[in-house]
N, C-alpha and C positions, 0 to 999 in steps of 0.2 A: 504495499499500500504506499502509496507515495503522498506525502505530508505537506501541504503549504509551507512556505516559511511564515517566519512569525511576522505579525504587525511591528513595520519599523516607525517610532513614534519623530517625527521633526523636530529638531534640534533648533529653539530661539533663545538662545544664551540672554540669559538676564543677569546683569552684574549688581550685587549689592554689596554697599558699604555698610560696614557697621562695626562701632566701636576701632575705627584703626584698621579694621580687616576688610578684606574684599573676599568676595566668593563669589562664583558663577555657576547658577542654575539652568541647565538647558530643556529643564522641562516645569518651568514655573507656569507654562501657561497651562496645564492641564487643570489647575484651580480656577475654577467657573467664579470669576468675581461676583456672580450674582448668587453664591453659595446658599446666602440664607432664603432665598425663594425657592430654590431647588429643595432645601429640607423640607418646604411644605408642600410644594408644588415638583416632582421629578421632570414633567413634560417639558418645563423651561430651561433643561439644561443646552449649554451651548452645543451647536450642532456637530461643532467639530469635535468636540470632548466626546459625544455618544458615537458619533462614528466610530473614533479609536476604542473606546471600551466595548462596542459591539464585535469589533475585530479582532478584540483580546477574547471575549468569551465566546467568538467561534473557532477563533483557533486552537483554545483549550480543548473545547466542545471534538474539534476535528483530533486534535492529537490524543486524545483520552478515548476514544472511539472504540477500541479495542477493551475498553474496561468496562463498557456499559452495562454488558451482562453480570459482570462482577460486582459490580456498583449496585446494581437492582439487587443481588443475591445478600448483600451485604446490608443494604435497608430493609429487606425481608426479615433478616436473622435478627436485628437488631427491634425491627416492629413485635416480631413474635415473643420477645422476651419482656414485650408489654402488655399487662393485664389492659384490654380494651377499654372493657366497661368497668374501670378502677375506680376507687372513691376515697377519701381520704378519712383519719380517723375522727368523729364527730367531737367539736368542742363545745361545750356546753357551754351557756351562758344564762341565769334565771330559768326560766320557764321552756328554753331551745337549745337544740342541739343543734350546732351550725356547721356544714360542710360542703366540698365540692367533688363533683361526681361526671364520671365521663361515662358517654354513651359508646356502644360498638361502633368503629370507624370514624366517630368525631374527632376532630383537631383540636377542640378545646373544650372546657367544661362547663357543666351548670352548676351553678349557688344555687344551694338548698336551704332550706331549715325544717325540724321537722320537731314534734312537742317532746321535751326533753324525756330520755329512755325510752320513747316506739320507734317503731320500724314504718309506720304509717305517718300519714297526714302532711304529706309535703307540702311546702311552699314553695316554689322557685321565684330565686329573688333577682339572678342574671343570668340569662341562656345568651351564653357565648355563640355558640354555635349560630343561633339566630343571628345576633351583632354583628357576627363576622362574615356573612351572608355575602359571596358577591365583591367581598374584599381583597385585594392580596395581601394584605397586611391588615393584622387585629391584635393587640395584646392589651390585655389589663393591667396596670401596673398597680393598682391597690384597689381594695374592695371593703368597707366595713359597713357593717349595720349601727344605727344609732344606739344609743345607750339605752333607751326608751323602747327597742323593738320595734319602731313604727317607720322606720325609714331605711332605705339601702342605698349607699352611693356606690361609684367606681370610678377610675379614671382610666381611659382609653386612647392610646395611642394607634392610628388606623395608615401610620405612613411609615414606621421606623424612624422618624426624626426624634422621638421623645417629646414632643410638643402632644400634651394629654388636654383631652376634654372630658370634664366630670359632669356625670349626671346624676339625679337622685330620684328614687323610685317610693312612692307613698306604698306602703306596703298593705293599707286598709283596702284602697282601691285599684293596686296593680297598675296604676298608671305612673311612667315616668314623668315628671315633673317639665314644663315648658323650660324653665330657667337653668342654661346650663353655661357652663366655666369653661372658657378656650383658655387657650397658652397658658396652660396650667403645667407645673411640674406633676411628677406620678407620687404625690406624696399628699397626705391632707388628713384630718382628722376633725370628727365630731367634740364638741363640748362637750362634759362631762353631765350637764342638763338636756343635752340633746337640741338645742334650743339653736346652736350655730356652727358654722362649717367653719373652718381655719383652711385655708388653702394657698398654695406659692404659686407668683407668678412668672413664668418663663419669660425673659424680655426676647429684645431682637438679636440678642447674641445668643439665643438659647442658654443664658446662666439663670436662676433662681435669685431673683433679687427684692421682693417685697413680697409680704405674707397681709393675705387679706381674711377680713371676717366678713360673714353675709348669713342673714337667717337659713335656717338649713331647708326652709321649704322656698327660697328662692328669695331676692329683693336686694338692695342698695350694698355695694361691697365697701367695707370702712377699711383704709390702710391700717394697719398694726403694727408693722416693723418695716425697715426698709432698711437694706443692708448698703453700705457705701462703699465698702471694700470689695472690686470684684473679683478677688482671690479667694473667697469664702462660699462655700454650701451652705445650705440650709434644711432645716427639717423640724415637724413640726408633730407632737405627738400628745400624749396626758402621761400623768404618772399612775403608778399602778393602783393606787388608793384613790384615782381619782380626783384628790385634790386640789391638782394645777394643771394648767396646759402648760407645755412646753415647747419654747424654740429653739431648737440647736443651732448654732453656727459656727462654723469651723472648716478648717484644711487640715492637713496631713501632720501637722505639726503645734496646731494653737486651737483652742475652744473656749467660744462663750456662749453662756446657756441662759435665756429671758425666760420668766415665768410671770404667769397668771393665774391668779387662784380661782377655783373653779365656781365657788359661790359669786366671784364677780368678772365675768364672760368679759364683760364691757369694758372692764378697767384697763389701761396702758398697761404693758408687759414693765417688769421692772428687771435688772441684771442679779444672777446670782453672783458671780465672782467676774470680773473684768478680764477681759482676755489680756494675755500675757504671753509674748513670743514664745514659744517651746514647750509650753503648759497647756496640757490635754485633761480633759473631765468629762463626766458623764454622772448622771445623780437621777435620783430617784426619790419618793417619799414612800417611808416605811411606818404608816401610822402617826409617831410622835416624832419622828426625825429622819431628818437626810443623811441618805448614804451616798458618799461620794466614789467614784473610781477615778485615780488618777495620777499621774507620773509625777505631781508636784515633789518638790524636795530632792531631786534625783532618785527617785523611785523609777528607773528606765522601765522595770515589769510591769508597774502599777502597783498600786495597794489601793486597800478601801479606807474610808474616813466616813466620821459622822459628824452630824450639825444637829443641835435641836432650835437652832435659831429660824426665826420666822424667815428671814433672807441668809441664805447660807453661805454666806462670803468666806472667802481661805481662811480668814483671820478666826473662825468659829469651827474649823474643821482640827478632830479628835483622830490621831491613828486608830483603826479598828481591828482591819487584817494588815499587819505591815508587810513591807516590802522584803520580799525573798529574791535574790538575783536568780534568773532559770527558771523561775515560776512566774508564766507571765497570765495575770488575771485578766481575761478576755470578756468577761460581763459578769453581770447577776441578773437576779429577779428577785422581787419583792412580794412576799404573800402577807396575809395577816402574823402568823405566828412562826413564818421561815425567811429566812435570805437563801437563795440560791445561787453561787459563783462558780463560773467556768475558769477551768483554769488549762493551760498549756503547758508541759515541759517537754522537752526532747522530741518535739513534732508529735506528741499524744495527747490527747485530751483526757479530762477527767473533772468530775462533778463534785462538790462539795456542798452538805445541806448545813446548814446552821440554825439552829432553833432560836426563837428570842430568850428562852432559857435553857442551858444545857449544852451538852458538848457537840461538837458539828464530827460528820462522818464524810465517810468519800464513797461514791459509787464506782466501782471498779469491774475492769474487764480484763482478761488478761490474754489478747492477741498480742504478735509481736508489733503491729501496725495497725491499728482503727482511728475512726472517728465519732466522736459522742457530742450531739448536740441538743441545746433545750429548744422546746416547741412550746412556744408561747400560747397563753391560754386567756379567757378574758376575766375570768374570777380570781378573786384577792382573796376571799376571806374563805380558804378552802386550804385542807391537808395534800392534795393532790397537786405534783407537776408532770410534765410528761418530756420525756427526752427519748432520742432517735440514737440507736446503736448502728454501726455499718463498720465493714473494714472491705480491701478490697478483695475478698472470697465472700464474704458473709453479705447477704443482701438485707437493707435498711430493714428495723425490726425498731416499733414504737411500743413503747414501756409508759403506763401509768404509773407515779411510784407514790406511794404512800408515805410522805418525810415525817409522821409521828410514828408508824409502826415498820419503816421501811420494807414493805411488803410489794414487790414489783409485779406486774398485771402485764401481760404481753396482749396490745391490744389487736396489733397488725404486725404481720412480717411480709414484705415484698414478694408479691407471689411471680414466679417468671413462667409464666406459661407453656415454654415449650422448653422447659425445663433446665435445672441446673444442681449439679452435684459440687457443694463445698470441696468436697475431699478429692474434686480431679487438681484441686490448685493448689500453690502454695505464694502465702505472701511474706517477703522476706525484707528488713532491714538492716540496710546496710550504711557504710560510714566512709567517704572519699576525704582524703588528705586535701585540703585547698592548698593553694600556693604559699600561705603564712602560717598553716597547719590548721587551722578552723576544722573541725570533721563535719563534714554537710551530709545530712541523712538523704539516702537515697530509698524509696520503696519500691519493691520490686513483686509482680504480678505475673506467674507463666504457668503451665503445665507441671505437674509432679515428675513429667517422665522428661522432660525439656532436658536436652544435653547441654551443659555448661562447659564446653569445649568453644566458643566463639562459631558455631555453625549456625547456631539461632539467630535470624532476625532479631534486630531490638529498634524498639521506639522508646525514646527520650523525650518524655515532655517536662516543660517548666515555665515560670511565670516573674516572680522575684521583683515584684515592685509594689508599693504603696501598703505596705506590711500585709498583705494578704498572702494567708497561708494556704498551701495547697493540701488539703485534708485528703489522709488516704481513704478514699470513701470507695463504695462500692460503684460498676458502671455498668449497666448493660451493654452501651458499647464497646469498652475497650474488650468484652470477651469474643469479639470477632475476628481481632487480632489476634488473640492470646489461642483461642482454640484452633486457629492457623498455625502455630507451633511458634510464635511471635513472645518476646517478652517483652512486657511494657513497665517501665520505671519511670518513675517520678522523680527529680531531682528539686530537694528543700532548699535551694539557694538563696543566699543572701539577700537581703530585698525585702521579701516576704517575713513573717511573723513565727515562721515553724519553731523555732528556736528560743522566740521571746521575742521582746520591741526592742533589744537590743541586737539581735538579727537581722531586722529590718534597719536599723540606722548604720547597721556595717554595710549597707549595699543601697544606699542614696548618696545624693549630692557629690563631694569630691572622694565617696567609696563605692561610685555605681559602679565599677569596671569588676568588684568582689562580684557581682551577681552574672557577669558572663565567663570568666577564669572560674568560679565555682563548679558551673555548667559543664566546662570544659574538663573540669577535672572530676565530675561525675562521670563523664562519659570514657574517659580513660580509665579509672578504674573498674567500670564495671565490663570494660574489654582485658584487664590484666586480670579477672577474676572468671572470665570465660563466659560475661553472659552476654558479651558483642562482640565486635571485631573493628576495629576501624576502617572506614570505608563501607559498610555493612549496616549503620546505622542510622536512623531518620529518626531528625530532629526536630520537636512540633511545640507550638505555643501560638496563643491568641493575645492581641491587644498588646500592651506593654511586653510579655510573653512574646510578641512578634517581633518586638525590637529585641528581645535576647537574640531571635532566632536569625534578625539579621547582623545584631552582632557577634555570633560565634561564627556565622557561616563567612564571615571577611577574616576574624581570626583564624579560623582551621579549617577551611573548606575539605581537607584532607580525611577529615571524622567522617562525613556524612553519604548516605547514598543517596539523600534526598532531604528538605527541607521544607517542611508546611508551615505557614506563617499566615495565620488567620486574623483578618481586619488588624493587619500589623503598624506599630507604630514605630515608623523608621524613620521619617524626615524631622528628626527632633529639632534641628536648629531651626529649621526654617517655621515649625511650629511654635516652638516657645518663643521667636520672636516675634510672634503676628497676636497682637493684644484683640483682635476682633473674633478670634475661632475662641469657642465655649469655655476650653479647659486649658486655655493658657496662663492667665493670672493665678487660677488656682492650685496648678501643678507646680509654679516656681518654687514653692517648697520642697519639692519632690527632686527637681532636676536642677536649679538654680535660673537666675533670671540674666538671661545672656544680651537683653539689650542694654542694660546697666552693669552688668559685672563682666569687665575682660574674663577674670579666672572662669566664669563661667561661660563663658563663650568658650574659651578654649578647651575647657573638658569635655562639654557636648560635643562638639566639633571632633573631639581625639575619639569618639565612641559612636558619634550618631552613623546608624548603618547606611543612610543615603548618600551622605556626607565622605565615606570611607570606602566606598565601591572601590575597586582597583584593580588593576590588569591581573587575572589570576584565572584559573579554571575553576568555576563553580559548579558544584552538584547539582541534579534536576532541583528545582524551586516552584512551588504553589503557593500563590499567595490570591488570598481573597478577601472580599470586602463589601459592603453595602452602600449601594448610590446615597440613601437618606441618614447616613452615619452622622452624629454630631460628635462623636467622641474622637474615633480615627475617621478623618475624612477620606472619602475615596479614592482622592489623589496621591495620598500616601503610597498604595500599594502600588497605585499606577503609574506614579513617577520612579519608584524603587525598580521595579519591573525592568521598565525601558532604559534605567540605568545599568542594571545588570546585563543586560543583552547586549548593550553596547559594549561594555569593558569585559566581559568574560572571554577567556582564550579558550576554553575548553565545547564541547559540542553537545553538553546536556540543554535539556529544552527549559526554558524559565517561563512558567505560565500565570497569567492573571485568571482570575473569576470574580467579576462582580455582579452581586444581588442586584439587582435595576428595581426591585420593590421591595427594600427592606435596609434596614440600618444596622447595627453594631452586632446585634444578637443575631444575626440572618433571619431566616424564615420563622414566623409565629407559629404556626401549626406545630402538634409534636411530632408529628408522621412526617409532613415535610422538612422540617428540621433535621433529621434521621437523611433524611436524601444528601443534603449538605456534607454531614460527618462521613457517609459511605462515600463521597466523593473523595474526602481527606484519603481516607483508608485506603480506597483504589489505587490512588496516586504514590501510595508508601508502597504498596505490595508491587505495583508496577516498576516503580524507580527502582527498587531492593533490588526485583527479579532480572532488570536490563540491564545493572552492573555498569552504570556509565564511568568510563575514564575520568579519573581527577586530572 
């Protein structure tokens, strides 16, 4: 079969002068200056850009045409592991049990409730299937019932641009109220008295910048809070005991929280503790006191404090659970008689139950690598909490836990209709020595009889940014590779919080390159131990993990038989220099500000994947993106692919696939999304079997 030549992007040099430095960008033309309108309506994309993206998609489809049967098989396998008529474990609130459920064949769920403790009497709150009909994209960001159970509200994105529309339904009449909220962030809350809706406005640059209050059934919006710093994110919610509305303002290193007493929802908010650069905190009200999780006073891995003051300023905080290096307190949940805290130690989770009076105890599991998470409920005055347990070999299990009696009740085990035998697999935790001696955890999943002689193909996944940990969780998707004899490995590199907040701090700003060299160290260790072999490993990462892919393929192209970079953040220097883009100011704490700081400019330029593309033989690369993506804009992978093709001295193909009807998360349907994963995996298999010479 003769394959067409790849699209050749025109080169239109743009010289950029910045801080006394000069760079030339041949592909800056790929950014549509009308990108804000494109987010809302992709049809207005400039014609020459659309033509080029269409050509890229056609080339990828043509080159991978031989894998279409494999893609269909992979997608069918993954779908076969999903219980099509699945439903969540109901969450009780007052007289009702709330849940979501799927019907067979449905891409989207139905939100429902029924009388507490009963199996009949369903009330449909939101039918996403009906809402999504005839729409190429539909995704609900948040959905909540009012505390009095009379209203149901949801925020829906119909483009992938993350501009949400909030609608409210009257549950007595079944009618959706005519007053809708447009240009909203996907986060909102009802006031505890059910009379008000607090919501976040997303501005013309797709940033959250104002919080409004409006009557829950519709009416005039009143400005509650406006954030002047365009580098801050915002969220809104309520305390566990429903005593306050909480406005959370912050970025990766700084927090400020504003409070509104629930008894006075129209009162202006007051600040709990004014922002101080480098100090993070979150809080909740525990009946008669505040509980604060914070890194203040050099508590790198966080501590818990309490305050009995009406305004919980830092001067009133008293240590409650002291800081312990290496024990990262990731969060907590308050109940009337108990406080539950979540911790992470050495890339594994644990849950600690603290009675209001009495000794604390731990919920423990004994697998080598596992993930344990709290699942929030609605009720405060209860002895029950819910958690989810899973591991790379063990499907998700939902437990209700009686915090007083310590009794566990298994409510649900994730069902795998096509079958799953955990005994066929083995999950291991390895440690790779980084360049500076740090021990980097690696979680491995494979069939028990997989040989460790370097003959098995290996996929190494990584992320390593923003303090996000890569949990050793169960995945119905990864099994499609593992069952074919592949080894699936996750590198818990610095930049994530897998080994604590200090692990994150050691992989950001001036220490960012640790993320890349850690990943390479993991690949080399796996090869040395027989889990993989240089030149027969596929590297995989998305978003900031896509930046990791771009960095490691520049540094060590010889290690990889293929690179999968999903929605990759690869044009770091240009993006962090463009203040109009949604995430640029909020992310300066993560990367540095190359507009004002020469050191930050030079540092970013030294690793930015797009800027570091050079004349060398690159392995096969598949880059994917979404046209409506406000996080990693479509032109980042588009530009990167063009430059890789320009400079690569090898014959390996460089491919681009842009979803023209979706954003950062890809297709919105639960089965449609699997087709995109199937494409990634088929590419991995295809690239590995072809054995392109480096």
